[in-house]
FINUBA-924315 format. One line per field, with one value per atom (N, C-alpha, C): residue in one letter; y, x, z; atom name; chain. Coordinates in steps of 0.001 Angstrom, whole numbers. Each point is the difference from the previous one (the first is absolute). Last residue first. Layout:
kolgu <- [a;...] $
v <- [Y;...] $
u <- [X;...] $
w <- [Z;...] $
lumfi <- [CA;...] $
lofi <- [A;...] $
END
This chain:
kolgu <- [p;p;p;a;a;a;e;e;e;s;s;s;l;l;l;f;f;f;r;r;r;d;d;d;c;c;c;e;e;e;d;d;d;q;q;q;v;v;v;a;a;a;q;q;q;d;d;d;v;v;v;p;p;p;a;a;a;i;i;i;t;t;t;n;n;n;t;t;t;i;i;i;a;a;a;d;d;d;v;v;v;v;v;v;v;v;v;a;a;a;g;g;g;d;d;d;g;g;g;s;s;s;q;q;q;y;y;y;e;e;e;p;p;p;s;s;s;g;g;g;g;g;g;g;g;g;l;l;l;r;r;r;v;v;v;e;e;e;y;y;y;d;d;d;r;r;r;e;e;e;a;a;a;a;a;a;y;y;y;q;q;q;e;e;e;l;l;l;g;g;g;d;d;d;i;i;i;a;a;a;d;d;d;a;a;a;f;f;f;a;a;a;q;q;q;a;a;a;e;e;e;e;e;e;t;t;t;i;i;i;d;d;d;a;a;a;p;p;p;a;a;a;t;t;t;d;d;d;v;v;v;l;l;l;a;a;a;d;d;d;a;a;a;a;a;a;a;a;a;s;s;s;m;m;m;a;a;a;t;t;t;v;v;v;r;r;r;e;e;e;e;e;e;v;v;v;g;g;g;s;s;s;p;p;p;t;t;t;s;s;s;e;e;e;e;e;e;p;p;p;a;a;a;g;g;g;d;d;d;s;s;s;a;a;a;t;t;t;a;a;a;f;f;f;d;d;d;g;g;g;a;a;a;a;a;a;d;d;d;c;c;c;f;f;f;a;a;a;e;e;e;q;q;q;e;e;e;f;f;f;g;g;g;g;g;g;s;s;s;a;a;a;t;t;t;d;d;d;s;s;s;t;t;t;t;t;t;e;e;e;t;t;t;t;t;t;s;s;s;s;s;s;g;g;g;g;g;g;d;d;d;d;d;d;d;d;d;g;g;g;c;c;c;g;g;g;g;g;g;l;l;l;l;l;l;a;a;a;v;v;v;l;l;l;t;t;t;i;i;i;a;a;a;l;l;l;t;t;t;i;i;i;a;a;a;v;v;v;a;a;a;n;n;n;a;a;a;r;r;r;a;a;a;p;p;p;t;t;t;s;s;s;r;r;r;m;m;m] $
v <- [-4772;-1003;-859;5118;-1286;-1018;5433;-1171;-1271;4502;-36;-1226;962;-262;-125;-1191;1170;-416;-3359;585;1249;-3357;238;450;-890;-815;143;2350;-1336;-920;4653;-653;-1459;2707;-171;-788;1168;-1032;-248;3493;-1281;-1150;4359;-338;-1338;1759;-443;-401;1893;-1311;-569;4395;-1011;-1411;3637;-243;-1047;1880;-1229;-348;3984;-1147;-1251;4423;303;-1189;-252;368;194;-717;-1209;283;3635;-945;-1264;3233;439;-978;-736;-275;389;1086;-1455;-355;4494;-407;-1505;1856;318;-397;-489;-925;239;2979;-1273;-1012;4758;-418;-1320;696;950;-611;-2476;1167;1044;-4292;-143;1194;-527;-49;-113;-151;1335;-14;-3976;429;1343;-2816;1202;531;-4121;1178;1288;-4402;507;1309;-2583;-286;422;1717;-611;-245;128;759;-740;-1037;619;961;-2581;-629;493;1963;-1213;-697;3693;379;-1193;-430;1208;480;-3615;-401;1197;744;-641;-368;1767;1021;-586;-2968;844;1084;-2714;-815;840;1973;-130;-792;305;1306;-3;-3733;39;1326;-344;-821;-92;2184;790;-765;-2204;1037;855;-3161;-671;1006;1608;-315;-668;800;1282;-212;-3721;395;1321;-1526;-840;347;2095;525;-802;-1528;1292;593;-3995;-223;1305;-1154;844;-167;-2367;1366;880;-4754;835;1449;-2949;-38;1011;-1812;851;-256;-1848;-834;772;1958;-1192;-811;3759;437;-1214;-821;484;444;-1172;-1182;380;3374;-422;-1230;1431;972;-328;-2529;-345;952;882;-1239;-400;3688;316;-1229;-524;757;309;-2042;-943;706;2690;-897;-987;2854;727;-835;-1937;361;643;-995;-1230;318;3570;-485;-1247;1658;898;-475;-2268;-289;856;822;-1282;-402;3967;139;-1320;667;-163;182;143;991;-125;-1094;-407;1066;215;-357;-379;1076;1184;-292;-3644;858;1233;-3796;305;917;-2277;-128;244;-221;1322;-56;-4001;774;1333;-2734;-622;814;1311;234;-554;-887;1411;315;-4320;214;1457;-1136;-524;186;1116;961;-445;-2942;1175;1060;-3758;-390;1178;561;17;-427;-248;1398;93;-4262;595;1455;-2282;-544;621;1114;573;-479;609;-1143;538;1962;160;-1318;-585;1164;-118;-2903;-271;1152;-486;447;-182;-1116;-789;386;2474;-1320;-841;4233;143;-1361;134;257;180;-708;-1153;256;3531;-1049;-1197;3546;378;-1126;-599;-68;337;440;-1394;-125;3900;-138;-1416;3157;-1087;-93;4114;-977;-1081;4046;-1076;-1091;4060;77;-1115;2715;-1187;124;2074;260;-1313;1820;-526;330;-1003;1047;-648;-959;-538;1135;-467;562;-667;608;-879;704;2215;-1027;-745;3791;163;-1026;-248;874;231;-2408;-676;856;1289;-1012;-610;3379;536;-1027;-1233;969;559;-2868;-700;948;1814;-708;-652;2059;990;-687;-2722;651;984;-2071;-954;657;2483;-139;-953;498;1206;-80;-3497;-9;1211;-288;-964;3;2703;507;-940;-1281;1106;516;-5054;1201;1133;-5340;1131;1105;-5690;1256;1132;-5541;1155;1230] $
u <- [-1311;94;-1245;-225;455;24;523;-819;616;1966;-1176;-875;3856;458;-1182;-940;429;435;473;-1049;576;2591;-1236;-1167;4887;-1056;-1351;4195;428;-1137;-696;852;273;-2412;-765;802;2193;-999;-855;3049;709;-966;-1692;283;730;-800;-1246;228;3584;-274;-1271;1279;879;-229;-2777;-136;957;-244;-709;53;1740;898;-682;-2042;1160;910;-3872;-447;1180;900;-529;-392;1423;1114;-468;-3252;843;1144;-2742;-723;845;1726;-52;-664;-20;1364;42;-3969;176;1393;-938;-808;154;2033;711;-769;-1874;930;687;-4697;1078;931;-3621;-134;1082;-1112;922;-38;-2843;1380;1023;-4903;597;1471;-2315;67;709;-710;-786;45;2160;648;-763;-52;-669;608;1024;841;-657;-75;-791;952;1407;-105;-942;2376;-1324;-100;3906;-827;-1439;3601;-544;-1015;2862;-1344;-729;4354;136;-1339;115;521;121;-1249;-1076;470;3213;-1025;-1126;3264;536;-1013;-1032;-7;469;256;-1397;-89;4206;-409;-1452;1703;521;-362;-981;-945;458;2881;-1227;-1056;4002;267;-1249;-184;-8;265;367;-1391;-96;4284;-641;-1466;2385;452;-633;-751;-734;394;2356;-1357;-854;4358;41;-1392;422;285;14;-769;-874;254;2441;-115;-965;787;1161;-176;-4294;981;1110;-2477;-218;1024;-538;-301;-124;887;851;-165;-2821;1389;902;-4430;77;1425;-987;165;44;-931;1398;290;-4416;786;1486;-2928;-161;788;-114;747;-79;-2574;1424;856;-4658;338;1496;-1715;7;369;-521;1143;120;-3716;1213;1254;-4227;56;1328;-874;175;147;-1033;1363;276;-4359;892;1441;-3170;-176;898;-136;668;-131;-2215;1458;722;-4858;577;1512;-3007;-479;595;252;566;-336;-923;-1090;491;3001;-786;-1142;2787;628;-831;-663;-911;561;3541;-1407;-880;4873;-612;-1481;2682;158;-737;161;-819;53;2800;-1406;-926;4588;-277;-1464;1508;-48;-305;719;-1283;-164;4110;-1012;-1389;3526;125;-1031;271;-525;55;2003;-1458;-672;4689;-421;-1525;1907;171;-459;40;-1029;81;3362;-1310;-1064;5292;-903;-1422;5459;-1441;-766;5024;-591;-1500;3489;-188;-640;885;1182;-157;-3531;1159;1252;-3983;-109;1228;-345;161;-15;-883;1408;246;-4458;831;1450;-3042;-268;904;129;584;-148;-2121;1444;697;-4708;426;1512;-3184;1150;551;-2603;-159;1249;-2770;1079;-329;-2565;-210;1045;-848;1090;-73;-3175;-47;1079;-100;-340;16;-855;916;-446;-2447;662;866;-3963;586;590;-705;-473;671;-340;69;-509;354;1024;158;-2878;835;1122;-3512;1079;982;-4022;948;1213;-3869;-567;971;1166;-1080;-471;3193;599;-1048;-1292;571;635;-1841;-1029;573;2998;-835;-1042;2717;804;-839;-1930;161;755;-386;-1310;77;3844;-249;-1336;1072;903;-239;-2265;-529;846;1527;-1271;-585;4028;202;-1312;67;196;214;1181;-855;287;319;720;-967;228;-840;894] $
w <- [12743;-1081;-108;1720;523;-1143;-438;-317;576;91;870;-211;-2702;1363;964;-5105;741;1404;-4258;834;660;-2585;-759;873;969;601;-696;-1250;397;423;-1408;-1002;335;3110;-1233;-1034;3900;291;-1235;-256;0;291;302;-1394;-100;4275;-609;-1458;2209;585;-626;-1175;-593;550;1814;-1443;-562;4719;-353;-1491;2651;-176;-539;1163;-845;-258;2889;-1342;-944;4563;-631;-1444;2565;-167;-705;1185;-1121;-254;3773;-1247;-1205;4215;-161;-1336;1272;-359;-266;1664;-1418;-484;4574;-787;-1487;3131;-124;-849;-843;1034;-295;-2353;291;1058;-1868;-864;234;2320;-1126;-949;3924;480;-1130;-651;148;408;-2897;1394;107;-3999;196;1420;-1480;-557;199;3296;-1199;-453;4042;-1148;-1313;5482;-1064;-1161;5343;-1246;-930;4526;9;-1175;1583;-1032;18;2582;630;-903;-1256;414;628;-1785;822;536;-3077;1304;944;-4530;757;1410;-2917;245;869;-1586;1072;398;-3680;1214;1201;-4210;415;1300;-1954;520;465;-2232;1368;666;-4482;767;1460;-2914;134;803;-1109;1002;237;-3426;1303;1123;-4389;314;1374;-1649;312;371;-1515;1338;414;-4355;948;1436;-3425;52;985;-852;713;154;-2542;1421;784;-4886;823;1501;-3565;-509;793;942;314;-426;1299;-1094;306;4310;-1180;-1102;4696;-1162;-1303;4429;-35;-1274;841;-201;-194;1162;-1379;-327;4408;-845;-1477;3110;144;-864;237;-782;90;2643;-1418;-888;4620;-244;-1474;1347;80;-291;316;-1211;-26;3860;-1121;-1305;3786;219;-1157;125;-398;218;1243;-1425;-369;4578;-778;-1492;2886;227;-843;-7;-746;143;2559;-1420;-877;4626;-255;-1465;1445;8;-283;-2058;1333;-64;-3869;964;1397;-5811;1289;1030;-4781;901;1399;-3676;378;969;-1758;1011;352;-3330;1095;1064;-2898;-357;1217;32;-108;-353;445;1242;-68;-3886;1038;1295;-3545;-354;1081;436;239;-293;-938;1447;331;-4490;475;1497;-1895;-452;459;783;876;-368;-2796;1309;977;-4169;-132;1301;-178;-110;-67;-95;1330;4;-4142;883;1399;-3285;-260;986;556;-58;-48;-818;103;-121;0;640;180;-2280;1424;744;-4833;733;1512;-3010;-413;781;585;610;-325;-2003;1439;692;-4620;286;1493;-1460;-323;365;487;967;-247;-3100;1283;1007;-4102;-157;1308;-169;-51;-99;220;885;-30;-3885;949;849;-3063;105;1002;-1103;-942;85;2657;-954;-1022;3576;-834;-1041;5165;-1364;-760;5457;-987;-1387;5076;-743;-1049;4021;-1227;-785;5528;-1250;-1158;5920;-1146;-1239;4298;53;-1301;1885;-1185;-49;3155;415;-1148;-1088;896;289;-2853;887;985;-3353;823;1018;-3192;919;940;-3536;1142;1003;-3997;757;1248;-3023;684;872;-2706;1034;799;-3767;1094;1148;-3894;628;1187;-2670;790;715;-2941;1150;881;-4064;960;1257;-3498;509;1042;-2274;946;582;-1279;-792;978;789;287;-996;-69;-95;292;835;0;0] $
lumfi <- [N;CA;C;N;CA;C;N;CA;C;N;CA;C;N;CA;C;N;CA;C;N;CA;C;N;CA;C;N;CA;C;N;CA;C;N;CA;C;N;CA;C;N;CA;C;N;CA;C;N;CA;C;N;CA;C;N;CA;C;N;CA;C;N;CA;C;N;CA;C;N;CA;C;N;CA;C;N;CA;C;N;CA;C;N;CA;C;N;CA;C;N;CA;C;N;CA;C;N;CA;C;N;CA;C;N;CA;C;N;CA;C;N;CA;C;N;CA;C;N;CA;C;N;CA;C;N;CA;C;N;CA;C;N;CA;C;N;CA;C;N;CA;C;N;CA;C;N;CA;C;N;CA;C;N;CA;C;N;CA;C;N;CA;C;N;CA;C;N;CA;C;N;CA;C;N;CA;C;N;CA;C;N;CA;C;N;CA;C;N;CA;C;N;CA;C;N;CA;C;N;CA;C;N;CA;C;N;CA;C;N;CA;C;N;CA;C;N;CA;C;N;CA;C;N;CA;C;N;CA;C;N;CA;C;N;CA;C;N;CA;C;N;CA;C;N;CA;C;N;CA;C;N;CA;C;N;CA;C;N;CA;C;N;CA;C;N;CA;C;N;CA;C;N;CA;C;N;CA;C;N;CA;C;N;CA;C;N;CA;C;N;CA;C;N;CA;C;N;CA;C;N;CA;C;N;CA;C;N;CA;C;N;CA;C;N;CA;C;N;CA;C;N;CA;C;N;CA;C;N;CA;C;N;CA;C;N;CA;C;N;CA;C;N;CA;C;N;CA;C;N;CA;C;N;CA;C;N;CA;C;N;CA;C;N;CA;C;N;CA;C;N;CA;C;N;CA;C;N;CA;C;N;CA;C;N;CA;C;N;CA;C;N;CA;C;N;CA;C;N;CA;C;N;CA;C;N;CA;C;N;CA;C;N;CA;C;N;CA;C;N;CA;C;N;CA;C;N;CA;C;N;CA;C;N;CA;C;N;CA;C;N;CA;C;N;CA;C;N;CA;C;N;CA;C;N;CA;C;N;CA;C;N;CA;C;N;CA;C;N;CA;C;N;CA;C;N;CA;C;N;CA;C;N;CA;C;N;CA;C;N;CA;C;N;CA;C;N;CA;C;N;CA;C;N;CA;C;N;CA;C;N;CA;C;N;CA;C;N;CA;C;N;CA;C;N;CA;C;N;CA;C;N;CA;C;N;CA;C;N;CA;C;N;CA;C;N;CA;C;N;CA;C;N;CA;C;N;CA;C;N;CA;C;N;CA;C;N;CA;C;N;CA;C;N;CA;C;N;CA;C] $
lofi <- [A;A;A;A;A;A;A;A;A;A;A;A;A;A;A;A;A;A;A;A;A;A;A;A;A;A;A;A;A;A;A;A;A;A;A;A;A;A;A;A;A;A;A;A;A;A;A;A;A;A;A;A;A;A;A;A;A;A;A;A;A;A;A;A;A;A;A;A;A;A;A;A;A;A;A;A;A;A;A;A;A;A;A;A;A;A;A;A;A;A;A;A;A;A;A;A;A;A;A;A;A;A;A;A;A;A;A;A;A;A;A;A;A;A;A;A;A;A;A;A;A;A;A;A;A;A;A;A;A;A;A;A;A;A;A;A;A;A;A;A;A;A;A;A;A;A;A;A;A;A;A;A;A;A;A;A;A;A;A;A;A;A;A;A;A;A;A;A;A;A;A;A;A;A;A;A;A;A;A;A;A;A;A;A;A;A;A;A;A;A;A;A;A;A;A;A;A;A;A;A;A;A;A;A;A;A;A;A;A;A;A;A;A;A;A;A;A;A;A;A;A;A;A;A;A;A;A;A;A;A;A;A;A;A;A;A;A;A;A;A;A;A;A;A;A;A;A;A;A;A;A;A;A;A;A;A;A;A;A;A;A;A;A;A;A;A;A;A;A;A;A;A;A;A;A;A;A;A;A;A;A;A;A;A;A;A;A;A;A;A;A;A;A;A;A;A;A;A;A;A;A;A;A;A;A;A;A;A;A;A;A;A;A;A;A;A;A;A;A;A;A;A;A;A;A;A;A;A;A;A;A;A;A;A;A;A;A;A;A;A;A;A;A;A;A;A;A;A;A;A;A;A;A;A;A;A;A;A;A;A;A;A;A;A;A;A;A;A;A;A;A;A;A;A;A;A;A;A;A;A;A;A;A;A;A;A;A;A;A;A;A;A;A;A;A;A;A;A;A;A;A;A;A;A;A;A;A;A;A;A;A;A;A;A;A;A;A;A;A;A;A;A;A;A;A;A;A;A;A;A;A;A;A;A;A;A;A;A;A;A;A;A;A;A;A;A;A;A;A;A;A;A;A;A;A;A;A;A;A;A;A;A;A;A;A;A;A;A;A;A;A;A;A;A;A;A;A;A;A;A;A;A;A;A;A;A;A;A;A;A;A;A;A;A;A;A;A;A] $
END
């Protein structure tokens, strides 16, 4: 499944509103395939597509339903699982996006830290007032500014968006 820029932007906007701007489909349709990259990375002992797609699925599962989470323990469980899955994305990412995946994982860690500093008494919905300014807006901006290359890699390697469970 390849995305067009218009579809990708629409997905990004929709998901940003519903999940603290955490997830979105971004990218462009270059019409190419990552098959050559995957083969050469795997042959050299690097990238393992299945592990990367599993990590992407774990992230989608962890973040699914996050805006509805209403208890501090539920928020803690969600952001902890999202952070662990984002770290796994870094560990399994194709070599050409490792730095970008690390930036995304750092942004998700920022969300976890933001929630922890507030004893997990935060909402995870993007429309929440706490994300419109101050530290909350910084967290959202960090995630929004780092998700695109990771989401594009998930699209290229796994034929789905980062927000879609397998």
